[in-house]
C-alpha positions in Angstrom: 0.0 0.0 0.0 1.4 3.3 -1.1 1.9 5.7 1.8 0.3 9.2 1.5 2.6 12.0 0.3 3.7 15.1 2.3 1.0 17.2 0.6 -1.7 14.8 1.7 -0.2 14.6 5.2 0.0 18.4 5.5 -3.7 18.7 4.2 -4.8 16.0 6.8 -3.0 17.8 9.5 -4.5 21.2 8.6 -7.9 19.6 8.4 -7.5 17.9 11.7 -6.3 21.2 13.4 -9.0 23.2 11.8 -11.7 20.6 12.8 -10.4 20.6 16.4 -10.4 24.5 16.6 -13.7 24.8 14.9 -15.2 22.1 17.2 -13.7 23.8 20.2 -15.2 27.2 19.1 -18.5 25.6 18.5 -18.6 23.9 22.0 -17.4 27.2 23.5 -20.0 29.2 21.7 -22.7 26.6 22.6 -21.7 26.7 26.3 -21.5 30.4 26.4 -24.8 30.9 24.8 -26.5 28.4 27.0 -25.0 29.9 30.1 -25.9 33.4 29.0 -29.5 32.5 28.3 -29.9 30.7 31.6 -28.3 33.6 33.4 -30.6 36.1 31.8 -33.6 33.9 32.7 -32.4 33.6 36.3 -32.1 37.4 36.6 -35.6 37.9 35.2 -36.9 35.1 37.5 -35.1 36.8 40.5 -36.8 40.1 39.6 -40.2 38.4 39.3 -39.7 36.7 42.7 -38.6 40.0 44.3 -41.8 41.7 42.9 -43.9 38.8 44.1 -42.6 39.1 47.6 -44.5 42.4 47.8 -47.7 40.5 47.7 -46.7 37.9 50.4 -47.9 38.6 53.8 -47.7 36.6 57.1 -51.0 35.7 58.4 -51.6 33.2 61.2 -47.8 32.7 61.2 -47.8 31.5 57.6 -47.1 33.4 54.3 -50.0 34.0 52.0 -50.5 35.8 48.7 -52.6 39.0 49.2 -53.6 41.1 46.1 -56.7 42.9 44.8 -58.6 40.4 42.6 -60.4 43.3 41.2 -57.3 45.0 39.9 -56.6 43.5 36.5 -53.0 44.5 36.4 -52.2 42.8 39.8 -54.3 39.8 38.8 -52.4 39.3 35.5 -49.0 39.8 37.3 -49.9 37.2 39.9 -51.1 34.6 37.4 -48.1 35.0 35.3 -45.7 35.0 38.2 -47.2 32.1 40.1 -47.6 29.8 37.2 -45.1 27.6 38.8 -45.2 28.5 42.5 -44.9 26.8 45.8 -44.5 27.7 49.5 -42.8 25.1 51.8 -42.9 25.0 55.5 -39.2 25.0 56.4 -39.8 23.0 59.6 -42.0 20.2 58.4 -41.4 20.4 54.6 -45.1 20.6 54.0 -46.5 22.3 50.9 -48.6 25.3 52.2 -49.5 26.7 48.8 -48.8 25.8 45.1 -50.0 26.6 41.6 -52.2 24.2 39.7 -49.4 23.6 37.1 -47.2 22.2 39.8 -50.0 20.2 41.4 -50.2 18.2 38.0 -46.6 17.2 38.4 -47.2 15.5 41.7 -43.7 16.1 42.8 -42.7 17.9 45.9 -39.3 18.4 47.6 -38.2 16.4 50.6 -37.6 18.0 53.9 -33.8 17.6 53.6 -33.8 19.4 50.2 -36.1 22.1 51.6 -33.8 22.7 54.5 -30.7 22.8 52.3 -32.3 25.4 50.0 -33.3 27.5 53.0 -29.6 27.4 54.2 -28.3 28.2 50.8 -31.0 29.6 48.5 -29.9 29.3 44.8 -31.6 28.8 41.5 -32.2 25.1 40.6 -33.4 23.3 37.5 -36.0 20.4 37.7 -37.3 17.9 35.2 -41.0 17.7 35.1 -43.6 16.1 32.8 -44.2 19.7 31.5 -40.5 20.0 30.7 -37.5 21.5 32.4 -38.3 24.3 34.9 -36.0 26.8 36.5 -36.9 27.9 40.0 -35.7 30.9 42.0 -35.6 29.9 45.8 -36.0 32.5 48.5 -36.8 32.5 52.2 -39.3 34.5 54.4 -39.7 34.2 58.1 -42.6 34.9 60.5 -42.3 36.8 63.8 -41.1 33.5 65.5 -38.1 33.3 62.9 -39.8 30.2 61.5 -38.5 29.7 57.9 -40.6 29.3 54.8 -39.2 28.4 51.3 -40.7 30.4 48.4 -40.2 28.7 45.0 -41.0 30.7 41.9 -40.4 29.0 38.5 -40.4 29.4 34.8 -40.1 27.1 31.9 -36.6 26.5 30.3 -38.3 25.6 26.9 -37.3 28.9 25.2 -33.7 28.3 26.2 -33.7 24.7 25.1 -35.4 25.6 21.9 -32.7 28.3 21.1 -29.9 25.9 22.0 -31.4 23.1 19.8 -31.7 25.5 16.9 -28.1 26.4 17.4 -27.0 22.7 17.4 -28.9 22.2 14.1 -27.1 25.2 12.6 -23.7 24.0 13.7 -24.4 20.5 12.4 -24.5 22.1 9.0 -21.7 24.7 9.4 -19.0 22.3 10.8 -19.1 19.7 7.9 -19.1 22.6 5.4 -16.2 24.2 7.3 -14.2 21.0 7.4 -14.8 20.5 3.6 -13.7 23.9 2.8 -10.6 23.6 5.1 -9.7 20.3 3.1 -9.9 22.1 -0.2 -8.0 25.1 1.1 -5.5 22.9 2.8 -4.8 20.9 -0.3 -4.3 24.1 -2.4 -2.1 25.8 0.2 0.1 22.6 0.8 0.6 22.5 -3.0 1.7 26.2 -3.1 4.0 25.6 -0.1 5.6 22.5 -1.5 6.1 23.9 -5.0 9.6 25.3 -4.1 10.5 22.0 -2.4 9.7 20.1 -5.6 11.9 22.6 -7.5 14.8 22.0 -5.1 14.2 18.2 -5.4 14.6 18.4 -9.1 17.7 20.6 -8.8 19.3 18.2 -6.2 18.7 15.2 -8.4 20.7 16.8 -11.3 23.9 17.0 -9.0 26.0 13.9 -9.0 29.4 12.9 -7.6 31.2 14.7 -10.4 29.3 17.9 -10.0 29.5 18.5 -6.3 30.7 22.1 -6.9 27.1 23.0 -8.1 24.7 24.6 -5.6 20.9 24.9 -5.4 19.3 28.2 -6.4 17.9 30.5 -3.7 14.6 32.3 -4.0 15.8 35.3 -2.2 12.9 35.5 0.2 15.0 34.4 3.2 12.2 32.1 4.3 12.3 28.3 5.4 12.7 27.2 1.8 15.8 29.4 1.3 17.2 28.0 4.5 16.5 24.5 3.3 18.3 25.2 0.2 21.2 26.8 2.1 21.3 23.7 4.3 21.5 21.5 1.2 24.2 23.7 -0.2 26.1 23.3 3.1 25.6 19.5 2.9 26.9 19.5 -0.6 30.0 21.6 0.5 30.6 19.0 3.3 30.2 16.2 0.8 32.5 17.8 -1.6 35.1 18.2 1.3 34.5 14.7 2.3 35.1 13.3 -1.2 38.3 15.4 -1.4 39.4 13.9 1.9 38.7 10.4 0.6 40.7 11.0 -2.5 43.5 12.4 -0.4 43.2 9.5 2.0 43.3 7.0 -0.8 46.4 8.7 -2.2 48.1 8.8 1.2 47.3 5.3 2.2 48.5 4.1 -1.2 51.7 5.9 -0.7 52.2 4.7 2.9 51.5 1.1 1.8 53.5 1.3 -1.3 56.8 2.4 0.4 57.2 -0.6 2.8 55.9 -3.0 0.1 58.5 -1.7 -2.4 61.2 -2.1 0.3 60.2 -5.6 1.1 60.1 -6.5 -2.6 63.5 -4.8 -3.4 65.2 -6.5 -0.4 63.8 -9.9 -1.4 65.0 -9.5 -5.0 68.4 -8.4 -3.9 68.7 -11.3 -1.5 67.6 -13.7 -4.2 70.2 -12.4 -6.7 73.1 -11.6 -4.4 72.6 -13.5 -1.1 75.4 -16.0 -0.5 75.2 -17.1 3.1 72.8 -17.6 5.9 73.8 -14.2 7.5 72.6 -12.3 4.6 69.3 -13.9 4.7 69.1 -13.2 8.4 69.8 -9.5 7.9 67.1 -9.5 5.2 64.5 -11.1 7.4 65.3 -8.7 10.3 64.9 -5.7 7.9 61.7 -7.1 6.6 60.3 -7.6 10.1 60.8 -3.9 10.8 58.7 -3.1 7.6 56.1 -5.6 8.7 56.0 -3.8 12.1 55.4 -0.5 10.3 52.6 -2.0 8.3 51.1 -3.6 11.4 51.2 -0.2 13.3 49.6 1.6 10.3 46.8 -0.9 9.9 46.1 -1.0 13.6 45.9 2.8 13.8 43.6 2.9 10.8 41.3 0.2 12.3 41.3 2.1 15.7 40.3 5.4 14.0 37.6 3.7 11.9 36.2 2.0 15.0 36.2 5.3 16.9 34.5 7.2 14.2 31.8 4.4 13.9 31.2 4.6 17.6 32.3 1.0 18.3 34.8 1.9 21.0 33.3 2.2 24.5 35.2 4.2 27.0 35.3 3.6 30.8 34.3 6.4 33.1 36.6 6.1 36.1 38.4 8.7 38.2 41.9 8.8 36.8 44.9 10.6 38.4 46.0 12.5 35.2 49.3 13.8 36.9 50.3 10.3 38.1 49.5 8.7 34.8 51.4 11.4 32.7 54.4 11.1 35.0 54.5 7.4 34.6 54.4 7.7 30.8 57.2 10.3 31.0 59.4 7.9 33.0 58.9 5.1 30.4 59.7 7.4 27.4 62.6 9.2 29.1 65.2 6.6 27.8 64.1 7.3 24.3 64.6 11.0 24.7 68.0 10.4 26.3 69.0 8.2 23.5 68.3 11.2 21.2 70.0 13.6 23.6 66.7 15.4 24.4 65.9 16.6 27.8 62.5 15.5 29.0 61.0 17.0 32.1 57.5 16.4 33.7 55.9 18.8 36.2 52.7 17.9 38.0 51.1 20.6 40.0 48.9 18.8 42.7 46.5 16.0 42.2 44.5 16.4 39.1 41.7 13.9 38.5 39.6 13.5 35.5 36.8 11.0 34.6 37.7 8.7 31.7 39.5 5.7 30.4 43.0 5.5 31.7 44.3 3.3 28.8 43.2 5.9 26.2 44.4 8.8 28.2 47.7 7.1 28.5 47.8 6.9 24.7 47.2 10.7 24.5 50.3 11.4 26.6 52.3 8.8 24.7 51.4 10.1 21.2 52.0 13.7 22.2 55.5 13.0 23.8 56.4 10.7 21.0 55.5 13.5 18.4 57.4 16.1 20.3 60.5 13.9 20.6 60.4 13.0 16.9 60.4 16.7 15.7 62.9 17.9 18.3 66.6 17.8 17.3 69.5 16.7 19.5 70.1 19.1 22.4 66.5 20.2 22.5 64.0 20.0 25.3 60.5 18.6 25.9 58.4 19.7 28.9 55.2 18.0 30.2 53.0 19.8 32.6 49.7 18.8 34.3 47.7 21.2 36.3 44.2 22.2 37.3 42.7 25.5 35.9 39.3 26.1 37.4 37.1 23.3 36.4 39.5 21.9 33.8 42.5 19.8 33.8 45.4 21.0 31.6 47.9 18.7 29.9 50.7 20.7 28.2 53.4 19.3 26.0 56.0 21.9 24.9 59.0 21.2 22.7 61.9 23.2 21.1 61.6 21.6 17.8 61.2 23.0 14.3 57.7 24.2 14.9 54.8 24.3 12.5 54.0 26.9 9.9 50.8 28.9 10.2 49.6 27.3 6.9 50.0 23.8 8.3 48.4 24.5 11.8 44.7 24.0 10.7 45.6 20.6 9.1 47.9 19.2 11.8 45.2 16.8 13.1 44.2 15.5 9.8 45.0 11.9 8.8 48.3 11.3 7.1 49.1 15.1 7.2 52.7 16.1 7.7 53.7 19.7 8.1 57.1 19.0 6.3 56.7 16.4 3.6 60.5 16.6 2.9 61.1 15.0 6.3 58.7 12.2 5.9 61.4 9.8 5.3 63.5 10.9 8.2 60.7 10.7 10.7 58.9 7.4 11.5 55.2 7.3 11.5 52.2 7.6 9.1 50.6 10.8 10.4 47.8 9.2 12.4 48.9 9.8 15.9 47.4 13.4 16.3 44.2 12.4 14.7 43.8 9.6 17.2 44.7 12.0 20.0 42.0 14.5 19.0 39.4 11.7 18.9 40.3 10.4 22.4 40.2 14.0 23.8 36.9 14.8 22.3 35.5 11.4 23.4 36.3 12.6 26.9 34.4 15.8 26.4 37.6 17.9 26.1 39.5 19.9 23.5 43.0 20.2 22.1 44.7 23.2 20.7 48.2 23.9 19.3 50.3 27.0 19.1 53.6 26.9 17.2 56.2 29.3 15.9 58.6 28.0 13.2 62.1 27.6 14.5 61.1 27.8 18.1 58.8 24.8 18.8 55.3 23.9 19.5 52.9 23.8 22.5 50.0 21.2 22.6 47.4 21.9 25.2 44.7 19.4 26.2 41.6 20.6 28.2 39.6 17.9 30.0 36.8 18.4 32.6 37.8 17.7 36.1 36.1 14.7 37.8 33.2 15.6 40.0 
């Protein structure tokens, strides 16, 4: 079954929202109108009951209606006001007087209800065979403070009729409004998605060999333009990624070709000129070194690939960074001494971070190894670990050749070497700093480098302190 398109989904969402809003407004209008009509009727009924109280007198300790039967105006008012009329004895609950229309209903209030209405007189609605009636409840007392409940009612039929008519009108308006919203929503969705369709067609025309092309902008600065700008940004990133892949392919081909060429050349020379067992031993020893280089290269590549794929899980433990860095410096110090380089480590207090000690150790090893490689004899490498506010600082400073300003932005790229002419003199494939950056960022930190050609470099690692 084919799924509905975006235009249909937008139309359905628009219709659903419009239907909800329209239904809500109709319900609100219905409730408001009903409450307003009932409120107006209650006010009219309250005024009628107040006027009727002027004709109620206490005689023999009980309230009675007293008026001039010969006065046509009084008689007409009394008949109209007392169409639904009752007087209850608040002590016994007995009906003292009632209109003929209520006599026909045969329903009277219980004593508990009468007493509750005397304590708190308020309008009430009652279902009767004659329909729903609205009563105004009021209290009069005799000289002995004996309470009597006066109930004056009127029919709610006009209110119910008006409300029913409103419901019939809304029953016609709501479906018509929903149908109109569906047509309008379909048209509006088509208008809104027309630029998206144009962007789709333009994007389909861009292939891997045309990544320099960009989508046209409408110039309105709206969401569609921002979408096109986003696509253009994605194409730019994709173009950069493709260029990096090409450079990566060329670099890895070069890095693999060099040891393989050396292995083949040594094997051919040994086969042609080898005379004794010692020659073959020297050959195998040399080839083992090349195999080690290949193994380290492949392992570093696999590690970076696993890291970028999210397959490496780091432990989160409290690590004494100063102690770890000092131990690494002690292990590497013989290498620095062999190259006649002074290596000094300075730890300022206990500096603890949360992370994986094995990978943090690799950060220190790679930074120190990198500094020693590019520092000439008689130079110096300084390692410093300290706390700075909520951060831990790991600094590695060397007095090597330094890095040019043009090379600094690329120093953490794979296979990048600031000085290609020295690639044969310095061991390594240019993956160490890439791995360092991933480890630091995986620990929610950052790394930066400052360098001056001829004076050395400073690598600074920032890591959050352990809580």
